[in-house]
C-alpha angles and dihedrals in degrees: 000000000000118000110255111257093242090058095053117096114245110233114240109252111251128237093012097289112216122241129180122213116194122192114197123196129231096254091061093043090055095052109076095202094049091045093049092052093045093052091049090051090045090054090051091061108105123234132013116342143179129202121211116187139194127204105178096135091052090049091051092052094048092045089054091053088053093048094249116142119231117220123187132188119189091340094310125114122239104226118201122174094276093047090048089060090050096049093044090054095042102040101034096035122020100031100031097049093044090055092045092050091048091053091047088055087057092053097261119136094223127175124200118226142174122196089264093060107094087350088270096153124022126186143183122230108263113254122225109295118199087338093306120128107208091186119211095007120135128222107202115247100173140002121191113222089177093059093045088049090059089064089050091049089052090057094254129135110222115222106195125201121207096256129107136174137227099225090248097086098273126123117217132201109237128187109259093224088054090050090053093046094047091047090051092049091048093051091048089052092059093050108273123138097232131205112186118198123190105201122192141141097288129070092241141306106332128215086204114032090208094053117068089190092064096083115159103226098208139004130192129186095271093048091048092058091050094047091047092050095051093046097246089122117041145134118022093356090069098069090039093060093038089057092044092054091047090054092052091050089052094056104270107153099225141347122205128187109201149138120294086237094060106043092125095048098060092223122139130060119343115209114211 
């Protein structure tokens, strides 16, 4: 009997095969024209690739229709039992399958995944943090680059939704930027030369949020603390840069925050 694919060792790419991981935000996912263009540009990227998507704005809208209040703290969603049902349906179903179907229409053999599928990303429920109960939110404990690599080896393009599981039968809402960062770190750990691109509606990290020409060309850990302290960087950009810096520390080759329209041009803000 053949050895199950998950029990086979994934050969280390040699020499340091490149892979591109693109994380696309909810605002782009919701706009059909922007999404169509992004997916076309994504398909033009050479070599193996992975797409990680958000969907928070869609989840907020659907929660509102259902009479479920949305609460955010420092750019992160408080997820009670009702909100967990909403994000599971929206992220793992509505958004994920729409993106997968759109990629299939472009000739890509895409496969939609959450962290629970194949046990690729497992989390623990976040403990109280500064007295705040985030509810059913997952902090990643492990991500399996070897298992994700098997999909790549099979010629598939993984499309990963921001949901994980705890190994005890519970789904957990997990920040999409964290999902992208942890996936990038996991792929670097199994020998890939990883480029991680955070794509959203702006051309990069802006010094002035009202001026798209005020892109900060590069940010390191020290500069991030200064920009955070003076309020230049706030809200949802905080976890994005925190995850970018964590990826760099874990061996990811480069992280770029840029517009969804320029993912192949490597413009924007470089995190180092």
